[in-house]
C-alpha positions as CSV (number, residue, x, y, z in Angstrom):
1,M,0.0,0.0,0.0
2,T,1.2,3.5,-0.7
3,E,1.9,5.8,2.1
4,T,-0.3,8.9,2.6
5,P,0.9,12.1,4.2
6,S,0.3,12.4,7.9
7,A,-2.8,14.1,9.0
8,P,-2.5,17.3,11.0
9,S,-1.7,16.7,14.6
10,R,-5.2,17.8,15.7
11,I,-6.7,15.1,13.6
12,R,-4.4,12.1,13.8
13,G,-5.3,11.3,17.4
14,L,-9.1,11.3,16.8
15,P,-10.7,7.8,17.1
16,S,-12.9,8.6,14.1
17,W,-9.9,9.4,11.9
18,L,-8.0,6.3,13.1
19,L,-11.0,4.1,12.5
20,G,-11.4,5.6,9.0
21,R,-7.7,4.9,8.2
22,A,-7.9,1.3,9.5
23,A,-11.2,0.8,7.6
24,S,-9.6,2.1,4.4
25,R,-6.6,-0.1,4.8
26,G,-8.8,-3.1,5.5
27,R,-11.0,-2.4,2.4
28,G,-8.0,-2.1,0.3
29,L,-6.5,-5.4,1.4
30,V,-9.9,-7.3,1.0
31,S,-10.6,-5.7,-2.3
32,A,-7.3,-6.8,-3.7
33,A,-7.8,-10.3,-2.3
34,L,-11.3,-10.5,-3.8
35,A,-10.1,-9.1,-7.2
36,R,-7.8,-12.1,-7.5
37,H,-11.0,-14.2,-7.6
38,D,-12.8,-11.9,-10.0
39,M,-15.0,-10.6,-7.3
40,K,-15.9,-7.1,-6.1
41,M,-16.7,-6.2,-2.5
42,W,-20.5,-5.7,-2.9
43,H,-20.7,-8.9,-5.0
44,H,-19.1,-10.8,-2.2
45,V,-21.4,-9.2,0.4
46,V,-24.5,-10.2,-1.6
47,L,-23.2,-13.7,-2.2
48,A,-22.6,-14.1,1.5
49,A,-26.0,-12.8,2.4
50,V,-27.7,-15.1,-0.1
51,A,-25.8,-18.0,1.5
52,D,-27.1,-17.0,4.9
53,L,-30.7,-16.1,3.9
54,G,-31.4,-17.9,0.7
55,P,-33.6,-18.5,-1.0
56,V,-34.4,-14.9,-0.3
57,A,-36.6,-12.3,-1.9
58,Q,-34.6,-9.7,-3.8
59,A,-36.1,-6.8,-1.9
60,E,-35.4,-8.5,1.5
61,L,-31.8,-9.2,0.4
62,G,-31.3,-5.5,-0.4
63,R,-32.6,-4.5,3.0
64,A,-30.5,-7.1,4.7
65,V,-27.2,-5.7,3.3
66,S,-28.4,-2.0,3.1
67,L,-28.0,-1.8,-0.7
68,D,-30.2,0.5,-2.8
69,P,-32.6,-1.6,-5.0
70,K,-31.2,-0.2,-8.2
71,D,-27.7,-1.2,-7.2
72,M,-28.9,-4.6,-6.0
73,V,-30.3,-5.3,-9.5
74,G,-26.9,-4.5,-11.0
75,V,-25.1,-6.7,-8.6
76,L,-27.5,-9.6,-9.1
77,N,-27.4,-9.2,-12.8
78,D,-23.6,-9.5,-12.7
79,L,-23.7,-12.5,-10.3
80,Q,-26.4,-14.2,-12.4
81,A,-24.4,-13.6,-15.6
82,E,-21.5,-15.4,-14.0
83,G,-23.7,-18.3,-13.0
84,L,-23.3,-17.7,-9.3
85,V,-26.9,-17.0,-8.4
86,V,-30.3,-17.8,-9.8
87,R,-33.5,-15.7,-9.6
88,A,-36.8,-17.5,-9.8
89,P,-40.3,-16.6,-8.8
90,D,-40.8,-17.0,-5.1
91,P,-43.2,-20.0,-4.5
92,A,-44.8,-18.1,-1.6
93,D,-45.4,-14.9,-3.7
94,R,-45.0,-15.3,-7.5
95,R,-44.7,-11.4,-7.8
96,K,-41.3,-11.6,-6.1
97,N,-38.0,-13.1,-7.1
98,A,-36.2,-15.4,-4.8
99,V,-32.5,-15.5,-5.1
100,S,-30.4,-18.6,-4.5
101,L,-26.8,-19.6,-4.8
102,T,-25.7,-22.0,-7.5
103,A,-23.1,-24.7,-6.9
104,A,-20.6,-22.4,-8.6
105,G,-21.7,-19.5,-6.4
106,E,-21.1,-21.7,-3.3
107,R,-17.6,-22.5,-4.5
108,R,-16.7,-18.9,-5.4
109,L,-18.1,-17.7,-2.0
110,E,-15.9,-20.2,-0.2
111,E,-12.8,-19.1,-2.2
112,C,-13.6,-15.4,-1.5
113,T,-14.3,-16.0,2.1
114,D,-10.9,-17.6,2.6
115,A,-9.2,-14.8,0.7
116,G,-11.0,-12.2,2.8
117,E,-10.0,-14.0,6.0
118,R,-6.3,-14.0,4.9
119,A,-6.6,-10.3,4.1
120,N,-8.0,-9.6,7.5
121,E,-5.2,-11.7,9.1
122,E,-2.8,-9.3,7.3
123,L,-4.7,-6.3,8.6
124,L,-4.5,-7.5,12.2
125,A,-1.0,-9.0,11.9
126,P,0.6,-6.3,14.3
127,L,-1.7,-7.6,17.1
128,S,-1.2,-10.6,19.3
129,P,-4.1,-13.1,19.4
130,A,-5.3,-11.7,22.8
131,E,-5.1,-8.2,21.4
132,R,-7.1,-9.2,18.3
133,K,-9.8,-10.7,20.5
134,Q,-10.0,-7.6,22.7
135,F,-9.8,-5.2,19.7
136,L,-12.7,-7.0,17.9
137,E,-14.8,-6.9,21.1
138,M,-14.2,-3.2,21.5
139,L,-15.0,-2.5,17.8
140,R,-18.3,-4.3,18.2
141,R,-19.2,-2.1,21.2
142,V,-18.2,1.1,19.4
143,A,-20.1,0.0,16.3
144,G,-23.2,-0.9,18.4
145,I,-23.1,-4.5,17.5
146,A,-23.9,-7.0,20.2
């Protein structure tokens, strides 16, 4: 990763600035790892959500990952074109599409999950195992995630 100039001294000690820098570095590492598997971040998020929720209504999927419906359509179009998901009428409500993973989608998700985990290992490499556990617990509290 390329170095960026230091922030002004009044900024660089702020938790919000530090969290933003850490998030930016993490996104960069994960994006690069996913790109090696021909996957973009939002595509990976949607595949993972379909694996957790599927078969799932397209609108519900968008709400679950907080993705705008127009953007969701684009991501699903891409994933379907690659044979990673299928959209079919929802048996419970034929007016809705239910999204499911294909076998290829399951394989790609597993590859990308492994790649993302390795990227996150790199991100947290400066921390000991105990520090990682404590850091993640604190991040969950700060983020308001139980």
